[in-house]
N, C-alpha and C positions, 0 to 999 in steps of 0.2 A: 509949578507945575512940576520940573526937570526933577526937584529933589526929592519929590512925592514917588514919579518915576525910578528915579535912580535905587530909594526902599523899597520899592516893592520886587525891583529883579533882585539885588543883592539877598532879600529873604527865598526870594525862590532859588537862585543858585547856592545858597546857603543846603538847600537840600537836593535840589536836583546838580548833582556835580558835574563841571565839565560840557557844561550842554548850555550856553550864554544864548548862542544862538538861537535854538530852541525855546529857549524859556520866554525870549524876548518875542517870537513869533506868535508863542501862544498868550502872551499878553495883549501886544496889538490887535490880535482877532477879536480878544474882547472887547477891547476899547474901540475896534471898531461895528462892534453890535453883530459881530459873525458868530460862524458855529465851527468848532475844530473836530477834524478827524485824525487820530493816532494808530496809526497802523505799527507794527512792531513784535517779534514774538513778544512772550511772557515773561516777565521779570527784567523788565526793560525800564520799568519808570512811570508808565502810561497813567496807573493809577495815582501814584502819589504826587506828580504832577497836579493833577485835579484837584486831590485833597488839599493841596499846599495853596493852590490858588484861591479855594474857597476862602480858607483860613487868613489868606494875607490880605484878601480885599471883603471879609467880616460878607459871606453870602451865604444865602440858607442851602444846605447841601443836601441832595438824594441820589443814591446812587441805585438802578436798576442793573441786577443780572440777568442779561438777556440768555435765553436757553432757547432749548426747540419746543417748549411747550409753551413758552409765554404766549401769552393774550394779548390785545391791544388795549382789552380793560382793564390787565394789570400795569401799561404804563399810566391811561389818561384817567382812570375810573371808571365809576359806575353809579348810578341811580339806584337804591337799595329801598325796598317799601318796609315802610314803619306802622306795622299794624296797629299801634296804640295811637296813634296821630291820623292813621288813614289815611297817610301822603307819600311821596316819594322824595327822599335827603339823596343829594349828592355825596358823595363818599371819593373825596380828591383821590389820585392815583400820585405817583411820584414824579409825574412831571409839575406839578404844582412848586415848584422851586426854583430858587436863581441861579443854582449852579445844578445840572443834571449831567449826573457821569452814565451814559448808556454803556456798560462795560460790556465787551464783547459781540458789539452788536449785530455783527455778522454769524452770530450762531442762532439766532430766531429767524422765523419765516420770511418772507417778504410782506406778508400781510401786516405782521406784528410790527417789522420797521416802519412800515407805512401808516402808521398812528402816530408816526414824529412828523410827519408832514406836515399840516395844518399848524403845528408848534413852531416849528421852526420857521416856516414862513411868515406867518403873521400872528406869533404871540397869545395865542387863545387855541383852543380846542372845544369839539364839537361834542357835545354825551346827550344820546336821545334828542336829537336837534336843537339844542342848546346851546349856543355858545358863551363859552365864561376864559376870560383874560387871565395871563399867566402874569407872577410878578415878572417886575423891574427890576432890575433886567434879567433879561432871560437868558442863558449861555448853556450849550448842547456841548459837552465833551464826550464825543464817540472814543470808543478803543476797536477794534478790530485784530484779529489773527491772521497773518499771512493767509492765504487762499487755500496751498496747499497742503494747509492744517484738515485733519479729516471733522466734519459736521459744519464745515461754515457758507455759506449761500453766500453768492457775489451780490452788492449793494446796487439797487436799480440806479440808473442813470439819476431820474427824478430826485433820488435820496441824496446820490453824490451831488447833486448839483445845489444843494440846500447847505453844504457845507462850506465855508468862506475856504478852509484852507486844509489842507490832509499834510501831515508830517510826520516824519519817523525819530525817534530818537537816537536810535542806534546804538551801539557798542559804546562802552567809557574809554577814554585813553587809560594807559597801566597806572597813570599819576591818578586819574579821579578814581579808577578800581580799587588799588590801594587805599585811598580813603574810604571808601565804602566799604571795604573788608574790615579799616579799624575804627568806622564809624560806632556811637554808641546805635542803640534799640531806635530804629526808625518811628516806630509809635513814639514814642515819649517825645523824639524832637518834632513828629508835628504839632502833637500837643499840646508843647512849648511854645508855640508859634501864636506870635501875636497881630491882631489885625491893624493892618498900615492905614487902609482909610473909611471913610465911613461913607454910606449910602449917597449922599449930598454930594461929595467930593467923586467920587466915582462916576455918577452923573455928570459933574460939571467935567473930568475927562475926557469921557464919553461925546459932550457936547462941542470942547475945544477939538477935537479929531477932525468933526464936520468942518471946523474954520478952513483947515489949512488949506493953503490956496492950492489950485492945480493950474497950469496955465494953458492956452490954446493949443500949443504945441505937445505939451504932456497927453491931453485929451486926443488930440490927431493922432499921437504915438498910439495910446491905448486902444484906437480905434483900427489903426494900421494892422495890429497885431490881431486882435479880432477877424478882421476882413482876410486876412492872408489864413487864417484857422478854415476858413469857407470857402477857400479857393480851390479850383480842379487838382492843382499840382500838390494839395497837402494830403495826406494818406489817415490823419487822426479826424475825430471826433472834429464838430465846428464850435467856437467858444458862442455862447448865447449872449445876447443884452445884461441879462443877469452876469455872467462871468464878469465882464467888463466894469460892472458897476462895482463887483467886488473887488476885483482889481484895481481898481481906484480909490476904494474905502481902506482896503487893505495898504497901498503904497501912504496915502495920508496918514494913517497911522504908525507906521514903521516910521516915516518922516517924524512925528511929535516924538516917539520915544527918543527921539536924536535933537530932539527940543529946536526942531527947524521949524518955521511957519510956511514953506512953501514944498510942494511935489518936486525930488529931484529926477533924470532919467532912472540913475541909481536906486531910484527905491522901488520904480516901477519894476526894475532886475533885478532888486533883493527878493521882491515878494512875487514875480511871477510863475517860477515852478512849484511854490506850495498852494499858491492859487488856483494853478490852471492846469496841472498835471494829472488828477483826478478828471479832471474834464477833455482832454484829451484824448484820452485812452477809454477805452468801455470798461464798464465796472468789473469785468475778469479780470483783469491785468494788478501784477504786481507795482506796488508803489518806486519799487527799485528801478524796474525794464522801461516799457515803453511809455509809461506815461512822462517821463524824465526825458527818455532822448527828444520824444516828441515838442517837449516845451522847449530844448535847447533847440530844435530844428526850429520854431517860429521866431525864436529872440536873434536866431544867426541869419535871418533869411530878410529882417527888417532895419534898417538903419533909421533912431532916434532923428537924427539930424535932417531925413529927408523933407 
């Protein structure tokens, strides 16, 4: 399994230069069956990361460009009347894919954003009262621009909570940026990527993550972190049971990418910020400000050995 993980990460890092930690987090999120939110300035490689993951893992890929006039039916699809057969047939929207890129999700209205809530939580969508299952695996990568950009809407807390992780790629190092400047056409590199795993292998990888052992002390540490966020002395938003479950699954997946069969305290702390920062702050906060400081406050207050 580890050789497969190393091959996947190597291919991701050949396209997304100088961001080894971020690509590992993105892969860990997918293996944990979560969804990923990437907030950053335009041109930082958010869309490229989604394309690279899809190509590397052999996933069917659809992209939705979120705009202010996008409708929920443009996301999930609709029933269309066929006059010849005198019946309605389902016209599936782009959500019926294994990897869905919701590009600039915060440029759409909250009503359209909410079209993804059922899909992200239950792996199905309801159209005209009928439930339709989505492909497996189903992984959403949403990108958003910082909220100080014109024409953006803050994501509702219910939408933010559906994302297991929120990351930022950030600016590359000087050496990585030099390689980017000298690199060949990015689209040519993407088109030349080879599929590393098939669906059966990917399913097995995801199942293996669920088998990573978490001791009682690890579970108690997660519970203590969540309970502190609900105390009167904490000024941020409280962590829900879903957040605690996401933290455990993310830590298991993170440990798995390092070929460990058990979760360490270091694994919890490695993923805590990206799993919890967007839950601890309100939806209007920037990824680089309040969410990070609140996450650090929680980690610093709880002794993992207590």
